[in-house]
TORLUM-129872 format. One line per 8 residues: their letters; for each residue z, x, y of N, C-alpha, C. Coordinates in nm, 4 decimals. Layout:
TORLUM-129872
a> Z:X:Y:Z:X:Y:Z:X:Y ~ ...
//
This chain:
TORLUM-129872
mdeardfe> 10.9655:5.6586:-9.0535:10.8587:5.7329:-9.1009:10.8011:5.8756:-9.0444 ~ 10.7667:5.8807:-9.1146:10.7531:6.1295:-9.0443:10.6243:6.0295:-8.9505 ~ 10.6066:6.1472:-8.8481:10.4755:6.2101:-8.7981:10.3503:6.2063:-8.8658 ~ 10.3210:6.2817:-8.9847:10.2282:6.2710:-9.0398:10.1204:6.1350:-9.0835 ~ 10.3367:6.0940:-9.1261:10.2322:5.9707:-9.1908:10.1707:5.8482:-9.1072 ~ 10.2325:5.8351:-8.9513:10.2167:5.7494:-8.8757:10.1081:5.8068:-8.8531 ~ 10.0908:5.9271:-8.7855:9.9513:6.0052:-8.7201:9.8227:5.8540:-8.8615 ~ 9.8591:5.8945:-8.9982:9.7195:5.8385:-9.1115:9.6905:5.7078:-9.0769
efaadsar> 9.8281:5.6517:-9.0841:9.8170:5.4504:-9.0242:9.7483:5.4545:-8.9032 ~ 9.7928:5.5376:-8.7747:9.7479:5.5118:-8.6630:9.4939:5.5255:-8.7072 ~ 9.5159:5.6567:-8.7316:9.3652:5.7096:-8.8012:9.2406:5.6222:-8.8340 ~ 9.3502:5.5666:-8.9251:9.3465:5.4711:-9.0688:9.2369:5.3186:-8.9763 ~ 9.3498:5.2710:-8.9039:9.3525:5.1652:-8.8413:9.2775:5.1518:-8.6680 ~ 9.2641:5.3244:-8.6764:9.1158:5.2974:-8.5021:9.0092:5.3936:-8.5536 ~ 8.9819:5.4521:-8.6594:8.8995:5.5007:-8.6517:8.7461:5.3678:-8.6909 ~ 8.7197:5.2923:-8.7572:8.6457:5.2467:-8.7471:8.6034:5.1578:-8.6349
rlfhvayl> 8.6974:5.1228:-8.5385:8.6627:5.0890:-8.3891:8.5908:5.2038:-8.3321 ~ 8.6800:5.2883:-8.3380:8.6494:5.4301:-8.2317:8.5146:5.4931:-8.2855 ~ 8.4651:5.4691:-8.3999:8.3318:5.5048:-8.3931:8.2519:5.3487:-8.3386 ~ 8.3055:5.2909:-8.4233:8.1931:5.1798:-8.3494:8.1213:5.2188:-8.1614 ~ 8.2822:5.2321:-8.1118:8.2471:5.2442:-7.9181:8.1588:5.3698:-7.8970 ~ 8.1885:5.4971:-7.9898:8.1260:5.5879:-7.9628:7.9550:5.6067:-8.0477 ~ 7.9453:5.5182:-8.1234:7.8062:5.4868:-8.1888:7.6937:5.4053:-8.0747 ~ 7.8048:5.3213:-8.0288:7.7326:5.2526:-7.8783:7.6970:5.3139:-7.7891
mcgdwhra> 7.7717:5.4569:-7.7738:7.7625:5.5381:-7.6536:7.6860:5.6281:-7.6830 ~ 7.6618:5.6831:-7.7994:7.5852:5.7753:-7.8005:7.4284:5.7629:-7.9218 ~ 7.4455:5.6565:-7.9547:7.3338:5.6720:-8.0292:7.2461:5.7158:-8.1107 ~ 7.4152:5.7534:-8.2136:7.4052:5.9176:-8.3225:7.4825:5.8736:-8.4090 ~ 7.4269:5.7863:-8.5402:7.5517:5.7995:-8.6388:7.6468:5.9698:-8.6694 ~ 7.5651:6.0781:-8.6809:7.6565:6.1934:-8.6947:7.7109:6.1895:-8.5890 ~ 7.6216:6.2082:-8.4688:7.7391:6.2598:-8.3535:7.8498:6.1217:-8.2935 ~ 7.7746:6.0216:-8.3084:7.9409:5.9036:-8.3898:8.0344:5.9727:-8.4715
qdlvqttl> 7.9984:6.0406:-8.5542:8.1035:6.0545:-8.6695:8.1831:6.1877:-8.6022 ~ 8.1155:6.3154:-8.5566:8.1972:6.4017:-8.4524:8.2644:6.3718:-8.3432 ~ 8.1927:6.2872:-8.2988:8.3062:6.2431:-8.1518:8.4459:6.2037:-8.1804 ~ 8.4489:6.0792:-8.3126:8.5005:6.0518:-8.4197:8.6502:6.1316:-8.4232 ~ 8.5544:6.2323:-8.5104:8.6852:6.3375:-8.5433:8.7363:6.4385:-8.4428 ~ 8.6815:6.4760:-8.3746:8.6953:6.5062:-8.2143:8.8827:6.4162:-8.0938 ~ 8.8176:6.3241:-8.1879:8.9157:6.2692:-8.0688:9.0566:6.2265:-8.1458 ~ 8.9858:6.2203:-8.3100:9.1237:6.2187:-8.3727:9.1660:6.3511:-8.3910
akmygiwg> 9.1286:6.4457:-8.3797:9.1930:6.5644:-8.4166:9.2709:6.6297:-8.2832 ~ 9.2427:6.5929:-8.1567:9.3021:6.5892:-8.0105:9.3992:6.4820:-8.0693 ~ 9.4176:6.3830:-8.0702:9.5044:6.2616:-8.0462:9.6374:6.3350:-8.1900 ~ 9.5701:6.4057:-8.2745:9.6939:6.4915:-8.3560:9.7102:6.6034:-8.2745 ~ 9.6541:6.6791:-8.2059:9.7552:6.7413:-8.1533:9.8953:6.7106:-8.0477 ~ 9.8806:6.5992:-8.0053:9.9676:6.5688:-7.9354:10.0542:6.4656:-8.0020 ~ 10.0432:6.4516:-8.1437:10.0949:6.3240:-8.1171:10.2177:6.3057:-8.1384 ~ 10.3085:6.4290:-8.1593:10.4534:6.4524:-8.1367:10.5003:6.3893:-8.0203
rlrrnedd> 10.3924:6.4368:-7.8826:10.4505:6.3922:-7.7669:10.4430:6.2189:-7.7423 ~ 10.3128:6.1658:-7.8299:10.3042:6.0035:-7.8148:10.3999:5.9819:-7.8273 ~ 10.4625:5.8427:-7.7363:10.5657:5.7373:-7.8190:10.4549:5.6236:-7.8798 ~ 10.5027:5.6192:-7.9853:10.4287:5.4568:-8.0909:10.5429:5.3821:-8.0536 ~ 10.4542:5.2226:-8.0794:10.5207:5.1540:-8.0993:10.4310:5.0719:-8.1936 ~ 10.4467:4.9707:-8.2828:10.3508:4.9268:-8.3213:10.2553:4.7777:-8.3055 ~ 10.3155:4.8050:-8.1257:10.2105:4.6834:-8.1300:10.1409:4.7242:-7.9536 ~ 10.1674:4.9211:-7.9492:10.2021:4.9232:-7.8652:10.0002:5.0034:-7.7993
ptlhayar> 9.9661:4.8987:-7.7591:9.7794:4.8905:-7.6672:9.7732:4.9916:-7.6294 ~ 9.8702:5.1066:-7.5748:9.7999:5.2317:-7.4919:9.7675:5.3379:-7.5255 ~ 9.7681:5.3359:-7.6922:9.7741:5.4199:-7.8160:9.6613:5.4420:-7.8082 ~ 9.5774:5.3341:-7.8087:9.4765:5.2628:-7.8636:9.3855:5.3045:-7.7460 ~ 9.4321:5.2224:-7.6288:9.3306:5.2933:-7.5146:9.3202:5.4521:-7.4591 ~ 9.4178:5.5143:-7.5062:9.3916:5.6586:-7.4703:9.3305:5.6893:-7.6183 ~ 9.3037:5.6751:-7.6742:9.2671:5.7033:-7.7981:9.0431:5.7099:-7.7365 ~ 9.0842:5.5599:-7.6996:8.9425:5.5572:-7.6208:8.8895:5.6363:-7.5083
kvllrayl> 8.9888:5.6882:-7.3997:9.0070:5.7477:-7.3379:8.9332:5.8745:-7.4194 ~ 9.0264:5.9406:-7.5056:9.0187:6.0682:-7.5264:8.8395:6.0609:-7.5786 ~ 8.8086:5.9841:-7.6528:8.6688:5.9553:-7.6769:8.5231:5.9587:-7.6069 ~ 8.5863:5.9113:-7.4867:8.4664:5.8991:-7.3704:8.5084:6.0153:-7.3158 ~ 8.6009:6.0952:-7.2947:8.6093:6.2334:-7.2305:8.5173:6.3728:-7.2630 ~ 8.5292:6.3437:-7.4331:8.4745:6.3958:-7.5343:8.3444:6.3639:-7.5618 ~ 8.2533:6.2643:-7.4772:8.1494:6.2288:-7.5355:8.0601:6.2593:-7.3673 ~ 8.2161:6.2452:-7.3125:8.0804:6.2479:-7.1387:8.0948:6.4233:-7.1497
sqrrlrre> 8.2369:6.5186:-7.2062:8.2235:6.6398:-7.2122:8.0845:6.6783:-7.3069 ~ 8.0274:6.6524:-7.3725:7.9512:6.6629:-7.4999:7.7912:6.6652:-7.4296 ~ 7.7721:6.5591:-7.3664:7.6117:6.4945:-7.2661:7.6534:6.5925:-7.2159 ~ 7.7086:6.6762:-7.1161:7.7501:6.7617:-7.0230:7.7000:6.9119:-7.0864 ~ 7.7404:6.9639:-7.1551:7.7211:7.0617:-7.2408:7.5803:7.0577:-7.3243 ~ 7.5043:6.9301:-7.4197:7.3975:6.9507:-7.4367:7.2500:6.8977:-7.3157 ~ 7.2828:6.8557:-7.2407:7.1567:6.8013:-7.1485:7.0505:6.7472:-7.2676 ~ 7.0931:6.7159:-7.3454:6.9681:6.6709:-7.5005:6.8844:6.5553:-7.4835
telvvaep> 6.7579:6.5101:-7.5170:6.7260:6.3615:-7.5569:6.7919:6.3677:-7.6973 ~ 6.8401:6.2467:-7.7109:6.9230:6.2086:-7.8178:6.8096:6.1333:-7.9290 ~ 6.8261:6.2823:-8.0367:6.7542:6.1867:-8.1809:6.7804:6.0117:-8.2348 ~ 6.7025:5.9708:-8.2594:6.7004:5.8088:-8.3235:6.7615:5.8082:-8.4707 ~ 6.8748:5.7735:-8.4811:6.8922:5.7635:-8.6316:6.8380:5.6897:-8.7126 ~ 6.7681:5.6421:-8.8595:6.6816:5.5333:-8.8780:6.8203:5.4452:-8.9540 ~ 6.9619:5.4704:-8.9411:7.0089:5.3828:-9.0332:7.1898:5.3395:-8.9042 ~ 7.1318:5.2129:-8.8149:7.2150:5.1988:-8.6967:7.3546:5.1105:-8.7708
gdylpaag> 7.3101:5.0013:-8.8770:7.4557:4.9815:-8.9514:7.4837:4.7908:-8.8236 ~ 7.5966:4.7791:-8.8553:7.5870:4.6476:-8.7966:7.7514:4.6735:-8.6837 ~ 7.6788:4.7251:-8.5862:7.7837:4.7666:-8.4869:7.7497:4.7652:-8.3673 ~ 7.7313:4.6251:-8.3189:7.7050:4.5713:-8.2265:7.8560:4.4078:-8.2220 ~ 7.9321:4.3878:-8.1443:7.9781:4.2698:-8.1939:7.9012:4.1384:-8.2025 ~ 7.9891:4.0318:-8.2310:7.8760:3.9475:-8.2555:7.8512:3.7991:-8.1694 ~ 7.9536:3.8096:-8.0736:7.9666:3.6861:-7.9687:7.8782:3.7510:-7.8724 ~ 7.7682:3.6552:-7.7896:7.7043:3.6982:-7.7217:7.5413:3.7487:-7.7677
vgtspdlr> 7.5721:3.8437:-7.8693:7.4355:3.9293:-7.9207:7.3652:3.8309:-7.9923 ~ 7.2417:3.8541:-8.0276:7.1686:3.8027:-8.1373:7.2538:3.8516:-8.2894 ~ 7.1405:3.7741:-8.3794:7.2742:3.8291:-8.5497:7.1064:3.9318:-8.5652 ~ 6.9735:3.8584:-8.5334:6.9115:3.9345:-8.6326:6.9317:4.0921:-8.5742 ~ 6.8815:4.1660:-8.7106:6.8762:4.3019:-8.6940:6.7732:4.3716:-8.5686 ~ 6.6364:4.2966:-8.5856:6.5294:4.3651:-8.4504:6.6159:4.3483:-8.3674 ~ 6.6803:4.2199:-8.2893:6.7313:4.2393:-8.1842:6.8822:4.3269:-8.1220 ~ 6.9634:4.3441:-8.2722:7.0382:4.4535:-8.2721:6.9698:4.6119:-8.1491
ltliaalr> 6.8794:4.6588:-8.2507:6.7892:4.7597:-8.2376:6.7607:4.7373:-8.1298 ~ 6.6765:4.6293:-8.1086:6.6288:4.6517:-7.9340:6.7525:4.6762:-7.8141 ~ 6.8611:4.6358:-7.8411:6.9624:4.6407:-7.7369:7.0675:4.7450:-7.7626 ~ 7.0290:4.8512:-7.8788:7.0899:4.9473:-7.9179:6.9514:5.0906:-7.8761 ~ 6.8136:5.0715:-7.8581:6.7462:5.1317:-7.7941:6.7523:5.1654:-7.6305 ~ 6.7547:5.0454:-7.5987:6.7840:4.9883:-7.4308:6.9103:5.0861:-7.4038 ~ 7.0305:5.0279:-7.4454:7.1812:5.1154:-7.4160:7.0543:5.2902:-7.4304 ~ 7.0088:5.3587:-7.5345:6.9938:5.5033:-7.5495:6.9199:5.4832:-7.3958
elpprnra> 6.8749:5.4277:-7.3367:6.8087:5.4941:-7.1881:6.8913:5.4343:-7.0920 ~ 7.0097:5.5024:-7.1197:7.0745:5.4332:-7.0138:7.1754:5.6112:-6.9727 ~ 7.1601:5.6313:-6.8425:7.2351:5.7467:-6.8375:7.3920:5.7247:-6.8914 ~ 7.4695:5.8799:-6.9525:7.6087:5.8473:-7.0310:7.7302:5.7871:-6.9407 ~ 7.6834:5.7302:-6.8072:7.8342:5.7125:-6.7955:7.8060:5.5391:-6.7321 ~ 7.6488:5.5221:-6.7204:7.6253:5.3721:-6.7332:7.6575:5.3336:-6.8254 ~ 7.5875:5.3934:-6.9982:7.5918:5.3363:-7.0751:7.7506:5.2930:-7.1276 ~ 7.8586:5.3433:-7.0849:7.9993:5.4050:-7.1220:8.0575:5.2798:-7.0643
vvvlryle> 8.0102:5.2129:-6.9653:8.0306:5.0679:-6.8577:8.0183:4.9654:-6.9570 ~ 7.8619:4.9516:-6.9857:7.8358:4.8839:-7.0702:7.8743:4.8406:-7.1641 ~ 7.9037:4.9304:-7.2749:7.9834:4.9390:-7.3894:8.1501:4.8667:-7.3226 ~ 8.1884:4.9157:-7.2467:8.3162:4.9465:-7.2566:8.3197:4.7728:-7.2205 ~ 8.2831:4.7199:-7.1138:8.3015:4.6175:-7.0172:8.2353:4.5088:-7.0970 ~ 8.1380:4.4801:-7.1663:8.0547:4.3842:-7.2373:8.0784:4.4158:-7.3656 ~ 8.0314:4.5220:-7.4244:8.0912:4.5249:-7.5888:8.1862:4.5015:-7.6269 ~ 8.2700:4.6187:-7.6035:8.4383:4.5866:-7.5709:8.5167:4.4946:-7.5163
dhsleata> 8.4406:4.4370:-7.4544:8.5180:4.3323:-7.3238:8.6304:4.3673:-7.2403 ~ 8.5919:4.4795:-7.1756:8.7206:4.5632:-7.1249:8.7040:4.5182:-6.9928 ~ 8.8943:4.4641:-6.9403:8.9179:4.4572:-6.7715:8.8376:4.5221:-6.6890 ~ 8.7784:4.4796:-6.5665:8.7438:4.6164:-6.4679:8.8687:4.7133:-6.4530 ~ 8.9498:4.6610:-6.4889:9.0139:4.7431:-6.4201:9.0890:4.8940:-6.6015 ~ 9.0838:4.7709:-6.6740:9.0742:4.8914:-6.7933:8.9423:5.0172:-6.8232 ~ 8.8471:4.9267:-6.7780:8.7273:5.0407:-6.8042:8.7517:5.1371:-6.6833 ~ 8.7738:5.1568:-6.5399:8.8291:5.2162:-6.4621:8.9201:5.3262:-6.5048
eilgcsvg> 9.0307:5.2480:-6.5396:9.0997:5.3901:-6.6113:9.0487:5.4248:-6.6671 ~ 8.9653:5.3829:-6.8220:8.9346:5.4650:-6.9119:8.8184:5.6104:-6.9011 ~ 8.7879:5.5734:-6.7767:8.6746:5.5913:-6.7105:8.7046:5.7307:-6.6040 ~ 8.8510:5.6864:-6.5556:8.9425:5.7884:-6.4483:8.8802:5.7829:-6.3081 ~ 8.7507:5.6400:-6.2769:8.7207:5.6110:-6.1709:8.7891:5.4847:-6.1311 ~ 8.7245:5.4676:-5.9839:8.8087:5.3244:-5.8933:8.7235:5.1610:-5.9796 ~ 8.7644:5.0867:-5.9393:8.7201:4.9511:-5.9492:8.5932:4.9295:-5.9347 ~ 8.5861:4.9326:-5.7942:8.4060:4.9549:-5.7403:8.3538:5.0537:-5.7700
avkslsnr> 8.4018:5.1659:-5.8763:8.3031:5.2688:-5.9372:8.1950:5.1930:-6.0299 ~ 8.3463:5.1112:-6.1085:8.2682:5.0536:-6.1914:8.2301:4.9149:-6.2114 ~ 8.2815:4.8435:-6.0926:8.1442:4.7181:-6.0533:7.9835:4.8234:-5.9662 ~ 7.9895:4.8661:-5.9716:7.8487:4.9368:-5.9008:7.7638:4.9708:-6.0084 ~ 7.8714:5.0731:-6.1180:7.7680:5.0997:-6.1948:7.7421:5.0537:-6.2794 ~ 7.8330:4.9107:-6.3117:7.8320:4.7615:-6.3914:7.6646:4.7368:-6.3436 ~ 7.6534:4.7232:-6.2101:7.5312:4.6600:-6.1225:7.3890:4.6701:-6.1799 ~ 7.4401:4.8476:-6.1647:7.3064:4.9521:-6.2049:7.2485:4.8949:-6.2830
sltklrei> 7.4059:4.8908:-6.3743:7.3246:4.9391:-6.5282:7.2889:4.8073:-6.5940 ~ 7.3326:4.6688:-6.5284:7.2998:4.5656:-6.5622:7.1186:4.5414:-6.5731 ~ 7.1276:4.6043:-6.4430:6.9429:4.5494:-6.3445:6.8694:4.6448:-6.4656 ~ 6.9280:4.8000:-6.4559:6.8640:4.8114:-6.5324:6.8136:4.8014:-6.6722 ~ 6.8993:4.7382:-6.7941:6.9603:4.6629:-6.9094:6.7926:4.6189:-6.8725 ~ 6.8606:4.4692:-6.7791:6.7293:4.3457:-6.7777:6.6077:4.4294:-6.7292 ~ 6.5444:4.4659:-6.6814:6.4253:4.5756:-6.6597:6.3959:4.6993:-6.7793 ~ 6.4263:4.7413:-6.8575:6.3895:4.7538:-6.9975:6.4057:4.6595:-7.1468
lgedrell> 6.4535:4.5741:-7.0976:6.4204:4.4379:-7.1815:6.3400:4.3785:-7.1499 ~ 6.3236:4.2731:-7.0948:6.2062:4.2503:-7.0517:6.2574:4.1438:-7.0856 ~ 6.1456:4.0790:-7.2265:6.0984:3.9192:-7.2618:6.2409:3.8982:-7.3474 ~ 6.2676:4.0134:-7.4298:6.3569:4.0265:-7.4787:6.5455:3.9832:-7.4607 ~ 6.5663:4.0536:-7.3104:6.6354:3.9300:-7.2880:6.7324:3.7871:-7.2954 ~ 6.5677:3.7607:-7.2988:6.6510:3.5998:-7.3138:6.6768:3.5583:-7.4485 ~ 6.6176:3.6298:-7.5673:6.6518:3.6284:-7.6624:6.7923:3.6581:-7.7421 ~ 6.8551:3.8368:-7.6787:6.9906:3.8969:-7.6751:7.0815:3.8466:-7.6220
fhd> 7.0790:3.7809:-7.4686:7.2265:3.6931:-7.4194:7.1719:3.5928:-7.3867 ~ 7.2668:3.4828:-7.4276:7.2545:3.3828:-7.3677:7.3093:3.3322:-7.1579 ~ 7.2116:3.3680:-7.1049:7.2387:3.3779:-6.9598:7.2327:3.2217:-6.9619
//
């Protein structure tokens, strides 16, 4: 299989999941699309150097790392408040999260109130279900930093959500 077709298959397989993560991190439909395009463009630029095995999870992990770095870089450059978009879609995983659209919107709004790295930890650890080690690798920090960010982020989410917390998560 040639490199272009190989990349097209990778992009088709990865785009929806990357969008899901990007949307949860930035809370904006259009920025999420831009982040996915940026990620795939960067991946395409180095595609010839990447080894691709059919079931190689490291390629998808690398794509998430590129996405996260693009998101954090974008946040550093913009330093602006995010706009709320009316059409959030169905981007929260069903496991552990209420199915009501109102509850999903409540969680998305709460996530928007977290700083970017804290939001990234919550998305990667609890919505994407990555291990501490995998999250640390993606973020480029220590496991201890991920634990600390997780603890502070969950405390802040509990504070933001208040009574809605019981409806969203089954503690």
